BALOBA-1460 file (C-alpha; in Angstrom, 3 decimals):
// residues 355
<rec num="1" residu="m" x="-0.001" y="-0.010" z="0.063"/>
<rec num="2" residu="t" x="1.204" y="3.366" z="-1.114"/>
<rec num="3" residu="g" x="2.106" y="5.346" z="2.122"/>
<rec num="4" residu="p" x="3.074" y="8.998" z="3.221"/>
<rec num="5" residu="s" x="6.576" y="7.552" z="4.262"/>
<rec num="6" residu="e" x="7.122" y="6.743" z="0.768"/>
<rec num="7" residu="y" x="7.146" y="10.734" z="-0.193"/>
<rec num="8" residu="h" x="9.914" y="11.967" z="1.809"/>
<rec num="9" residu="y" x="13.521" y="14.244" z="0.463"/>
<rec num="10" residu="s" x="15.481" y="16.969" z="2.387"/>
<rec num="11" residu="l" x="14.895" y="20.412" z="1.066"/>
<rec num="12" residu="a" x="17.182" y="23.391" z="2.544"/>
<rec num="13" residu="d" x="15.810" y="26.388" z="3.954"/>
<rec num="14" residu="d" x="16.721" y="28.602" z="1.500"/>
<rec num="15" residu="r" x="14.899" y="26.812" z="-1.382"/>
<rec num="16" residu="i" x="11.407" y="27.517" z="0.568"/>
<rec num="17" residu="a" x="10.215" y="30.711" z="-1.455"/>
<rec num="18" residu="k" x="8.733" y="33.039" z="1.560"/>
<rec num="19" residu="s" x="7.594" y="35.460" z="-1.289"/>
<rec num="20" residu="p" x="6.302" y="35.278" z="-4.437"/>
<rec num="21" residu="a" x="8.284" y="35.939" z="-7.690"/>
<rec num="22" residu="e" x="7.661" y="39.645" z="-9.152"/>
<rec num="23" residu="p" x="6.116" y="39.803" z="-11.371"/>
<rec num="24" residu="r" x="4.136" y="37.046" z="-10.806"/>
<rec num="25" residu="d" x="4.827" y="35.173" z="-14.343"/>
<rec num="26" residu="s" x="8.788" y="35.731" z="-13.955"/>
<rec num="27" residu="s" x="8.610" y="32.316" z="-11.744"/>
<rec num="28" residu="r" x="10.688" y="29.548" z="-13.057"/>
<rec num="29" residu="l" x="9.133" y="26.432" z="-14.602"/>
<rec num="30" residu="l" x="10.330" y="22.975" z="-15.313"/>
<rec num="31" residu="v" x="8.445" y="21.559" z="-18.152"/>
<rec num="32" residu="y" x="8.679" y="17.787" z="-17.976"/>
<rec num="33" residu="n" x="7.562" y="15.623" z="-21.667"/>
<rec num="34" residu="s" x="6.784" y="12.749" z="-20.330"/>
<rec num="35" residu="k" x="6.760" y="10.972" z="-24.172"/>
<rec num="36" residu="t" x="9.758" y="12.204" z="-24.599"/>
<rec num="37" residu="n" x="11.311" y="11.971" z="-21.121"/>
<rec num="38" residu="e" x="12.870" y="15.892" z="-21.893"/>
<rec num="39" residu="v" x="13.043" y="18.174" z="-19.100"/>
<rec num="40" residu="v" x="12.999" y="21.758" z="-20.220"/>
<rec num="41" residu="f" x="13.812" y="25.303" z="-17.729"/>
<rec num="42" residu="d" x="12.167" y="28.411" z="-18.503"/>
<rec num="43" residu="v" x="10.239" y="30.796" z="-17.023"/>
<rec num="44" residu="f" x="6.393" y="30.588" z="-16.482"/>
<rec num="45" residu="s" x="5.841" y="33.636" z="-19.148"/>
<rec num="46" residu="n" x="6.475" y="31.348" z="-21.583"/>
<rec num="47" residu="l" x="3.760" y="28.946" z="-20.880"/>
<rec num="48" residu="s" x="2.126" y="28.739" z="-23.704"/>
<rec num="49" residu="s" x="5.424" y="27.583" z="-25.608"/>
<rec num="50" residu="y" x="4.885" y="24.362" z="-24.683"/>
<rec num="51" residu="i" x="1.024" y="23.837" z="-24.764"/>
<rec num="52" residu="p" x="-0.503" y="22.772" z="-28.041"/>
<rec num="53" residu="g" x="-2.759" y="24.492" z="-29.595"/>
<rec num="54" residu="h" x="-6.568" y="24.029" z="-29.246"/>
<rec num="55" residu="s" x="-5.921" y="22.497" z="-25.575"/>
<rec num="56" residu="l" x="-8.240" y="23.783" z="-22.594"/>
<rec num="57" residu="l" x="-6.733" y="24.830" z="-19.265"/>
<rec num="58" residu="i" x="-9.121" y="24.165" z="-16.585"/>
<rec num="59" residu="l" x="-8.877" y="26.795" z="-13.447"/>
<rec num="60" residu="n" x="-9.765" y="26.897" z="-10.059"/>
<rec num="61" residu="d" x="-11.673" y="30.423" z="-9.318"/>
<rec num="62" residu="t" x="-11.921" y="30.100" z="-5.506"/>
<rec num="63" residu="k" x="-10.739" y="33.371" z="-3.658"/>
<rec num="64" residu="v" x="-8.435" y="33.090" z="-0.367"/>
<rec num="65" residu="a" x="-10.916" y="34.505" z="2.688"/>
<rec num="66" residu="p" x="-9.121" y="36.697" z="5.662"/>
<rec num="67" residu="a" x="-9.966" y="33.452" z="7.714"/>
<rec num="68" residu="r" x="-7.985" y="33.898" z="10.575"/>
<rec num="69" residu="l" x="-8.943" y="35.812" z="13.233"/>
<rec num="70" residu="e" x="-7.520" y="37.194" z="16.842"/>
<rec num="71" residu="l" x="-9.986" y="36.965" z="19.489"/>
<rec num="72" residu="k" x="-9.648" y="37.846" z="23.377"/>
<rec num="73" residu="k" x="-10.558" y="35.551" z="26.040"/>
<rec num="74" residu="e" x="-13.038" y="35.993" z="29.198"/>
<rec num="75" residu="t" x="-9.504" y="36.101" z="31.016"/>
<rec num="76" residu="g" x="-8.207" y="38.579" z="28.718"/>
<rec num="77" residu="g" x="-5.415" y="35.958" z="26.817"/>
<rec num="78" residu="a" x="-5.589" y="35.916" z="22.837"/>
<rec num="79" residu="v" x="-6.294" y="33.757" z="20.441"/>
<rec num="80" residu="r" x="-5.987" y="33.066" z="17.133"/>
<rec num="81" residu="i" x="-8.841" y="31.285" z="15.124"/>
<rec num="82" residu="l" x="-8.637" y="29.953" z="11.615"/>
<rec num="83" residu="f" x="-12.323" y="29.511" z="10.975"/>
<rec num="84" residu="l" x="-12.677" y="27.012" z="8.356"/>
<rec num="85" residu="l" x="-14.793" y="29.292" z="5.766"/>
<rec num="86" residu="n" x="-14.653" y="26.345" z="2.987"/>
<rec num="87" residu="e" x="-16.971" y="24.554" z="4.894"/>
<rec num="88" residu="w" x="-19.497" y="27.312" z="6.295"/>
<rec num="89" residu="d" x="-23.171" y="27.349" z="5.150"/>
<rec num="90" residu="g" x="-23.384" y="31.159" z="6.397"/>
<rec num="91" residu="n" x="-25.351" y="29.876" z="9.629"/>
<rec num="92" residu="d" x="-24.990" y="30.518" z="13.524"/>
<rec num="93" residu="e" x="-22.391" y="27.988" z="13.947"/>
<rec num="94" residu="i" x="-19.016" y="27.691" z="12.525"/>
<rec num="95" residu="q" x="-16.015" y="25.574" z="12.950"/>
<rec num="96" residu="g" x="-12.228" y="26.421" z="13.782"/>
<rec num="97" residu="l" x="-9.255" y="25.560" z="14.740"/>
<rec num="98" residu="p" x="-7.482" y="27.777" z="17.634"/>
<rec num="99" residu="d" x="-3.897" y="28.340" z="18.174"/>
<rec num="100" residu="r" x="-4.292" y="27.361" z="21.724"/>
<rec num="101" residu="k" x="-6.369" y="25.928" z="24.845"/>
<rec num="102" residu="i" x="-9.971" y="26.653" z="24.790"/>
<rec num="103" residu="e" x="-12.973" y="24.846" z="26.471"/>
<rec num="104" residu="v" x="-16.593" y="24.539" z="25.638"/>
<rec num="105" residu="g" x="-18.308" y="27.551" z="27.194"/>
<rec num="106" residu="n" x="-15.940" y="29.691" z="26.617"/>
<rec num="107" residu="r" x="-17.172" y="32.972" z="25.263"/>
<rec num="108" residu="l" x="-14.631" y="35.167" z="22.746"/>
<rec num="109" residu="f" x="-14.519" y="38.902" z="22.374"/>
<rec num="110" residu="l" x="-13.176" y="41.450" z="19.941"/>
<rec num="111" residu="d" x="-13.248" y="44.882" z="21.616"/>
<rec num="112" residu="k" x="-14.619" y="43.697" z="24.833"/>
<rec num="113" residu="k" x="-17.954" y="42.546" z="22.581"/>
<rec num="114" residu="e" x="-19.297" y="39.099" z="23.208"/>
<rec num="115" residu="v" x="-18.541" y="37.818" z="19.481"/>
<rec num="116" residu="l" x="-18.278" y="33.523" z="20.276"/>
<rec num="117" residu="e" x="-19.428" y="31.080" z="22.092"/>
<rec num="118" residu="v" x="-17.821" y="27.501" z="22.246"/>
<rec num="119" residu="v" x="-20.261" y="25.102" z="22.054"/>
<rec num="120" residu="s" x="-18.021" y="21.787" z="21.082"/>
<rec num="121" residu="q" x="-15.053" y="19.789" z="20.639"/>
<rec num="122" residu="k" x="-14.172" y="17.209" z="17.877"/>
<rec num="123" residu="n" x="-10.078" y="16.492" z="18.217"/>
<rec num="124" residu="e" x="-8.797" y="19.822" z="17.047"/>
<rec num="125" residu="e" x="-11.547" y="21.276" z="15.015"/>
<rec num="126" residu="f" x="-14.033" y="23.461" z="17.815"/>
<rec num="127" residu="t" x="-17.348" y="24.433" z="17.069"/>
<rec num="128" residu="f" x="-18.661" y="28.049" z="17.707"/>
<rec num="129" residu="k" x="-21.770" y="30.038" z="17.784"/>
<rec num="130" residu="l" x="-22.416" y="33.382" z="16.774"/>
<rec num="131" residu="l" x="-23.608" y="35.744" z="19.201"/>
<rec num="132" residu="i" x="-23.781" y="38.459" z="16.774"/>
<rec num="133" residu="p" x="-25.423" y="38.308" z="13.299"/>
<rec num="134" residu="v" x="-23.714" y="36.433" z="10.745"/>
<rec num="135" residu="d" x="-23.394" y="39.804" z="8.807"/>
<rec num="136" residu="e" x="-21.920" y="41.541" z="11.259"/>
<rec num="137" residu="f" x="-19.340" y="38.600" z="11.564"/>
<rec num="138" residu="r" x="-18.488" y="38.131" z="7.849"/>
<rec num="139" residu="a" x="-17.715" y="42.476" z="8.103"/>
<rec num="140" residu="i" x="-15.399" y="41.748" z="11.512"/>
<rec num="141" residu="s" x="-13.832" y="38.929" z="9.601"/>
<rec num="142" residu="n" x="-13.169" y="41.248" z="6.344"/>
<rec num="143" residu="e" x="-11.750" y="43.986" z="8.278"/>
<rec num="144" residu="f" x="-9.974" y="42.629" z="11.329"/>
<rec num="145" residu="g" x="-9.051" y="38.721" z="9.882"/>
<rec num="146" residu="r" x="-5.565" y="37.945" z="8.660"/>
<rec num="147" residu="t" x="-4.350" y="35.839" z="5.322"/>
<rec num="148" residu="p" x="-4.173" y="32.388" z="6.573"/>
<rec num="149" residu="l" x="-0.470" y="31.814" z="4.662"/>
<rec num="150" residu="p" x="1.348" y="28.971" z="5.667"/>
<rec num="151" residu="p" x="3.328" y="28.447" z="8.915"/>
<rec num="152" residu="y" x="6.722" y="28.542" z="6.674"/>
<rec num="153" residu="i" x="5.614" y="31.500" z="5.295"/>
<rec num="154" residu="k" x="7.037" y="34.137" z="7.759"/>
<rec num="155" residu="s" x="6.149" y="37.355" z="6.086"/>
<rec num="156" residu="d" x="6.485" y="41.299" z="6.652"/>
<rec num="157" residu="l" x="4.216" y="42.249" z="4.773"/>
<rec num="158" residu="p" x="1.273" y="44.498" z="5.457"/>
<rec num="159" residu="e" x="-2.388" y="42.264" z="5.332"/>
<rec num="160" residu="e" x="-3.520" y="44.960" z="2.290"/>
<rec num="161" residu="e" x="-0.405" y="43.410" z="0.483"/>
<rec num="162" residu="v" x="-0.885" y="39.243" z="1.741"/>
<rec num="163" residu="r" x="-4.180" y="39.412" z="0.493"/>
<rec num="164" residu="k" x="-3.293" y="40.853" z="-2.766"/>
<rec num="165" residu="k" x="-0.253" y="38.278" z="-3.481"/>
<rec num="166" residu="y" x="-1.686" y="35.112" z="-1.821"/>
<rec num="167" residu="q" x="-4.527" y="35.388" z="-4.354"/>
<rec num="168" residu="t" x="-4.925" y="34.602" z="-7.904"/>
<rec num="169" residu="v" x="-5.684" y="37.452" z="-10.523"/>
<rec num="170" residu="f" x="-9.305" y="35.851" z="-11.701"/>
<rec num="171" residu="a" x="-10.380" y="34.864" z="-8.074"/>
<rec num="172" residu="h" x="-14.343" y="35.075" z="-7.813"/>
<rec num="173" residu="e" x="-16.393" y="36.336" z="-4.834"/>
<rec num="174" residu="a" x="-18.713" y="33.424" z="-3.651"/>
<rec num="175" residu="d" x="-20.864" y="32.365" z="-0.317"/>
<rec num="176" residu="k" x="-17.864" y="29.964" z="0.478"/>
<rec num="177" residu="a" x="-14.233" y="30.729" z="0.473"/>
<rec num="178" residu="s" x="-11.371" y="28.965" z="0.569"/>
<rec num="179" residu="v" x="-8.403" y="28.484" z="3.540"/>
<rec num="180" residu="a" x="-5.700" y="28.439" z="1.393"/>
<rec num="181" residu="a" x="-4.406" y="29.114" z="-2.217"/>
<rec num="182" residu="p" x="-4.438" y="27.088" z="-5.704"/>
<rec num="183" residu="t" x="-1.124" y="27.907" z="-5.495"/>
<rec num="184" residu="a" x="-0.143" y="26.816" z="-9.014"/>
<rec num="185" residu="s" x="-2.586" y="29.772" z="-10.272"/>
<rec num="186" residu="l" x="-0.771" y="32.233" z="-8.471"/>
<rec num="187" residu="h" x="1.894" y="32.059" z="-11.212"/>
<rec num="188" residu="f" x="-0.747" y="33.618" z="-13.945"/>
<rec num="189" residu="t" x="-0.981" y="37.153" z="-15.011"/>
<rec num="190" residu="e" x="-3.138" y="38.545" z="-18.132"/>
<rec num="191" residu="n" x="0.037" y="38.580" z="-20.453"/>
<rec num="192" residu="v" x="0.872" y="34.635" z="-19.710"/>
<rec num="193" residu="f" x="-3.629" y="34.583" z="-20.618"/>
<rec num="194" residu="k" x="-2.620" y="36.768" z="-23.506"/>
<rec num="195" residu="s" x="-0.307" y="34.391" z="-25.096"/>
<rec num="196" residu="l" x="-2.060" y="31.434" z="-24.486"/>
<rec num="197" residu="d" x="-5.028" y="33.273" z="-26.495"/>
<rec num="198" residu="a" x="-3.101" y="34.118" z="-29.194"/>
<rec num="199" residu="k" x="-1.902" y="30.403" z="-29.676"/>
<rec num="200" residu="g" x="-5.961" y="29.194" z="-29.449"/>
<rec num="201" residu="v" x="-5.381" y="27.895" z="-26.239"/>
<rec num="202" residu="d" x="-8.991" y="27.733" z="-24.419"/>
<rec num="203" residu="r" x="-9.550" y="28.208" z="-20.692"/>
<rec num="204" residu="a" x="-13.064" y="27.205" z="-18.240"/>
<rec num="205" residu="y" x="-12.930" y="27.429" z="-14.604"/>
<rec num="206" residu="v" x="-14.180" y="24.988" z="-11.987"/>
<rec num="207" residu="t" x="-14.043" y="26.173" z="-7.970"/>
<rec num="208" residu="l" x="-13.122" y="23.464" z="-4.830"/>
<rec num="209" residu="h" x="-13.210" y="25.729" z="-2.096"/>
<rec num="210" residu="v" x="-9.887" y="24.666" z="0.000"/>
<rec num="211" residu="g" x="-9.527" y="23.252" z="3.195"/>
<rec num="212" residu="r" x="-7.003" y="22.723" z="5.713"/>
<rec num="213" residu="g" x="-6.509" y="19.050" z="4.567"/>
<rec num="214" residu="t" x="-5.498" y="19.943" z="0.888"/>
<rec num="215" residu="f" x="-2.249" y="20.758" z="2.307"/>
<rec num="216" residu="s" x="-1.444" y="18.714" z="5.434"/>
<rec num="217" residu="p" x="0.918" y="16.001" z="5.860"/>
<rec num="218" residu="v" x="-1.384" y="12.687" z="5.339"/>
<rec num="219" residu="n" x="-2.067" y="10.466" z="8.446"/>
<rec num="220" residu="e" x="-2.934" y="7.211" z="8.757"/>
<rec num="221" residu="e" x="-6.473" y="7.554" z="8.863"/>
<rec num="222" residu="a" x="-6.914" y="9.248" z="5.464"/>
<rec num="223" residu="v" x="-4.659" y="6.502" z="3.923"/>
<rec num="224" residu="n" x="-6.508" y="3.595" z="5.576"/>
<rec num="225" residu="s" x="-9.774" y="5.018" z="4.794"/>
<rec num="226" residu="n" x="-9.057" y="6.545" z="1.245"/>
<rec num="227" residu="k" x="-10.396" y="9.571" z="1.889"/>
<rec num="228" residu="l" x="-9.193" y="13.245" z="2.685"/>
<rec num="229" residu="h" x="-11.147" y="16.416" z="4.262"/>
<rec num="230" residu="s" x="-14.063" y="17.102" z="2.712"/>
<rec num="231" residu="e" x="-14.298" y="20.274" z="-0.081"/>
<rec num="232" residu="p" x="-17.068" y="22.095" z="-1.886"/>
<rec num="233" residu="i" x="-16.797" y="21.317" z="-5.259"/>
<rec num="234" residu="h" x="-18.703" y="23.038" z="-8.559"/>
<rec num="235" residu="v" x="-18.178" y="22.482" z="-12.549"/>
<rec num="236" residu="p" x="-20.309" y="24.633" z="-14.585"/>
<rec num="237" residu="i" x="-22.170" y="22.923" z="-17.316"/>
<rec num="238" residu="e" x="-20.429" y="25.290" z="-19.844"/>
<rec num="239" residu="t" x="-16.874" y="23.678" z="-18.644"/>
<rec num="240" residu="s" x="-18.115" y="20.353" z="-18.612"/>
<rec num="241" residu="q" x="-19.685" y="21.026" z="-22.349"/>
<rec num="242" residu="v" x="-16.340" y="22.200" z="-23.535"/>
<rec num="243" residu="i" x="-14.301" y="19.465" z="-22.005"/>
<rec num="244" residu="k" x="-16.635" y="16.651" z="-23.590"/>
<rec num="245" residu="k" x="-16.335" y="18.562" z="-26.879"/>
<rec num="246" residu="i" x="-12.289" y="18.691" z="-26.727"/>
<rec num="247" residu="k" x="-12.463" y="14.833" z="-25.622"/>
<rec num="248" residu="g" x="-14.543" y="13.938" z="-28.202"/>
<rec num="249" residu="e" x="-12.809" y="15.625" z="-30.835"/>
<rec num="250" residu="r" x="-9.768" y="13.867" z="-29.727"/>
<rec num="251" residu="m" x="-11.300" y="10.080" z="-29.651"/>
<rec num="252" residu="g" x="-12.921" y="10.547" z="-32.866"/>
<rec num="253" residu="m" x="-10.291" y="12.065" z="-34.961"/>
<rec num="254" residu="g" x="-7.229" y="11.061" z="-32.788"/>
<rec num="255" residu="k" x="-5.497" y="14.404" z="-32.505"/>
<rec num="256" residu="g" x="-6.707" y="17.593" z="-30.898"/>
<rec num="257" residu="g" x="-5.702" y="19.419" z="-28.316"/>
<rec num="258" residu="i" x="-5.591" y="18.470" z="-24.155"/>
<rec num="259" residu="v" x="-7.286" y="18.777" z="-20.900"/>
<rec num="260" residu="i" x="-4.743" y="20.908" z="-18.461"/>
<rec num="261" residu="a" x="-5.122" y="21.167" z="-14.848"/>
<rec num="262" residu="a" x="-3.844" y="23.981" z="-13.119"/>
<rec num="263" residu="g" x="-3.060" y="22.694" z="-9.981"/>
<rec num="264" residu="t" x="-4.363" y="19.828" z="-7.947"/>
<rec num="265" residu="t" x="-6.964" y="21.439" z="-6.611"/>
<rec num="266" residu="a" x="-8.348" y="21.815" z="-10.393"/>
<rec num="267" residu="l" x="-7.321" y="18.219" z="-10.972"/>
<rec num="268" residu="r" x="-9.210" y="16.929" z="-7.796"/>
<rec num="269" residu="t" x="-12.486" y="18.589" z="-8.612"/>
<rec num="270" residu="l" x="-12.059" y="17.316" z="-12.590"/>
<rec num="271" residu="e" x="-11.510" y="13.960" z="-11.602"/>
<rec num="272" residu="s" x="-14.089" y="14.032" z="-8.845"/>
<rec num="273" residu="a" x="-16.907" y="14.780" z="-10.566"/>
<rec num="274" residu="a" x="-15.579" y="12.915" z="-14.068"/>
<rec num="275" residu="e" x="-19.107" y="11.094" z="-14.853"/>
<rec num="276" residu="s" x="-21.071" y="14.063" z="-15.083"/>
<rec num="277" residu="i" x="-18.297" y="16.396" z="-16.960"/>
<rec num="278" residu="l" x="-18.210" y="13.813" z="-19.876"/>
<rec num="279" residu="k" x="-21.780" y="13.819" z="-20.388"/>
<rec num="280" residu="g" x="-21.606" y="17.257" z="-20.507"/>
<rec num="281" residu="e" x="-23.084" y="18.280" z="-17.059"/>
<rec num="282" residu="s" x="-22.754" y="20.415" z="-14.203"/>
<rec num="283" residu="y" x="-21.964" y="19.370" z="-10.860"/>
<rec num="284" residu="d" x="-22.247" y="20.523" z="-7.415"/>
<rec num="285" residu="g" x="-21.126" y="18.470" z="-4.312"/>
<rec num="286" residu="e" x="-18.572" y="17.777" z="-2.248"/>
<rec num="287" residu="t" x="-14.935" y="15.711" z="-2.631"/>
<rec num="288" residu="s" x="-13.199" y="13.786" z="-0.177"/>
<rec num="289" residu="i" x="-10.861" y="12.152" z="-3.277"/>
<rec num="290" residu="f" x="-7.698" y="10.741" z="-2.127"/>
<rec num="291" residu="i" x="-5.287" y="11.006" z="-5.639"/>
<rec num="292" residu="k" x="-2.431" y="8.305" z="-5.042"/>
<rec num="293" residu="p" x="-1.064" y="5.380" z="-7.178"/>
<rec num="294" residu="p" x="-2.704" y="3.553" z="-8.879"/>
<rec num="295" residu="f" x="-5.376" y="6.198" z="-10.544"/>
<rec num="296" residu="d" x="-7.263" y="5.974" z="-13.428"/>
<rec num="297" residu="f" x="-7.205" y="9.657" z="-14.656"/>
<rec num="298" residu="k" x="-10.408" y="10.181" z="-16.682"/>
<rec num="299" residu="v" x="-10.513" y="14.056" z="-17.589"/>
<rec num="300" residu="a" x="-6.931" y="15.719" z="-17.249"/>
<rec num="301" residu="d" x="-3.781" y="15.068" z="-19.845"/>
<rec num="302" residu="g" x="-1.536" y="17.205" z="-18.516"/>
<rec num="303" residu="l" x="-1.080" y="19.210" z="-15.181"/>
<rec num="304" residu="i" x="0.648" y="22.299" z="-13.924"/>
<rec num="305" residu="t" x="1.475" y="22.822" z="-10.453"/>
<rec num="306" residu="n" x="3.901" y="23.874" z="-7.550"/>
<rec num="307" residu="f" x="6.720" y="21.838" z="-5.368"/>
<rec num="308" residu="h" x="4.630" y="20.606" z="-2.668"/>
<rec num="309" residu="l" x="5.744" y="19.370" z="1.151"/>
<rec num="310" residu="p" x="6.891" y="16.129" z="1.912"/>
<rec num="311" residu="g" x="4.570" y="13.558" z="3.282"/>
<rec num="312" residu="t" x="1.547" y="15.178" z="1.400"/>
<rec num="313" residu="s" x="-1.751" y="14.251" z="-0.577"/>
<rec num="314" residu="l" x="-0.459" y="16.559" z="-3.053"/>
<rec num="315" residu="l" x="2.686" y="14.778" z="-3.683"/>
<rec num="316" residu="m" x="0.707" y="11.367" z="-4.097"/>
<rec num="317" residu="l" x="-1.040" y="12.988" z="-6.439"/>
<rec num="318" residu="v" x="2.033" y="14.176" z="-8.920"/>
<rec num="319" residu="d" x="2.943" y="10.496" z="-8.522"/>
<rec num="320" residu="a" x="0.302" y="8.853" z="-9.823"/>
<rec num="321" residu="f" x="-0.233" y="11.324" z="-12.284"/>
<rec num="322" residu="l" x="3.379" y="10.589" z="-13.622"/>
<rec num="323" residu="q" x="2.826" y="6.759" z="-13.022"/>
<rec num="324" residu="s" x="-0.661" y="7.181" z="-15.080"/>
<rec num="325" residu="k" x="1.558" y="8.418" z="-18.179"/>
<rec num="326" residu="d" x="3.900" y="5.880" z="-17.918"/>
<rec num="327" residu="a" x="6.503" y="8.508" z="-16.906"/>
<rec num="328" residu="k" x="10.234" y="7.268" z="-17.270"/>
<rec num="329" residu="r" x="11.397" y="9.817" z="-14.568"/>
<rec num="330" residu="s" x="9.754" y="9.664" z="-10.776"/>
<rec num="331" residu="w" x="8.439" y="12.486" z="-8.730"/>
<rec num="332" residu="k" x="11.463" y="12.145" z="-6.977"/>
<rec num="333" residu="e" x="13.414" y="12.157" z="-9.843"/>
<rec num="334" residu="l" x="12.120" y="15.086" z="-10.606"/>
<rec num="335" residu="y" x="12.109" y="16.836" z="-7.470"/>
<rec num="336" residu="e" x="16.290" y="16.153" z="-7.039"/>
<rec num="337" residu="i" x="16.427" y="18.334" z="-10.874"/>
<rec num="338" residu="a" x="14.279" y="21.169" z="-9.450"/>
<rec num="339" residu="i" x="16.538" y="21.033" z="-5.875"/>
<rec num="340" residu="k" x="19.735" y="20.592" z="-7.664"/>
<rec num="341" residu="e" x="18.852" y="23.674" z="-10.198"/>
<rec num="342" residu="k" x="17.986" y="25.753" z="-7.198"/>
<rec num="343" residu="f" x="14.240" y="26.325" z="-7.779"/>
<rec num="344" residu="r" x="12.138" y="27.652" z="-5.275"/>
<rec num="345" residu="f" x="9.633" y="25.396" z="-3.146"/>
<rec num="346" residu="y" x="5.750" y="25.499" z="-2.315"/>
<rec num="347" residu="s" x="3.303" y="27.943" z="-2.144"/>
<rec num="348" residu="f" x="5.039" y="30.769" z="-3.048"/>
<rec num="349" residu="g" x="7.625" y="28.900" z="-5.540"/>
<rec num="350" residu="d" x="8.196" y="27.999" z="-8.798"/>
<rec num="351" residu="a" x="5.972" y="25.715" z="-11.124"/>
<rec num="352" residu="m" x="6.375" y="22.443" z="-13.175"/>
<rec num="353" residu="l" x="4.544" y="21.736" z="-15.794"/>
<rec num="354" residu="i" x="3.911" y="17.991" z="-16.622"/>
<rec num="355" residu="i" x="2.773" y="17.222" z="-20.219"/>
């Protein structure tokens, strides 16, 4: 059985990107062609050079929320809570992860005003009851909340700047929101889109509201159950229909473009909703899909992805994708190449295209 222990590697601290490339599309790009076994180094602004014409790029249009809020306990002590806005239905109860000890029955304050009451606990996750109207809580979160950057990024940037940099240029407002960015899409700019347009590469959107499970190390429970944390997904009918069309053209004519997922969240959405997509139907629901070897990919033909933390489901997904393409190089070989060539890793790091 494939387990997280197989997905570890060593990385020097100076290879972890602490801030994004400026401009976004100046980040580096490692291109791996699984058919020719060729590895090419370039910059992301030249992405269109490596994608076949008439292909389709699928992007996750979720928006990252300022989901981390600092409140005061009745004792006066501060507690920071990461609210799981991607799971919230907008009612008067919300789940969150506090950074220090709290207990059921505690009340939490902002500027001496009661905001929340702790009503239950399951492992590290707590349920809070709103003591203020939902709209007021949303306004407080937006005004005082902090963007939940990964813990390995120690940023001195003001919150206003972080909200811009840890957000895709095409993020879309929605009732639910993400607590982490779909990081492979942080590299895209209007200039990259223009160059893709000029080559005849179309694009379409799906939505996966990213939760805490996406970037977490894989535990034994996830491996045994073959499931990750549940995350809401949506595939519009327009996206399904254009995918069905391009897949049909390739099947019928033996040629045509390919479907490329921009990021692991886009790929997980495509494969979770594959049955509906290939019928040209929309899809709304949740996914807890855990993509690891072996896996039969039904929609995605290519993948744009960052370089991921050791022991995570994201790394297992990349391995599964490479194996499905009968790639001659393993994920570990590609990562060793990237480390040797001094690529930048993790959320603000460089990108890899696998075709």
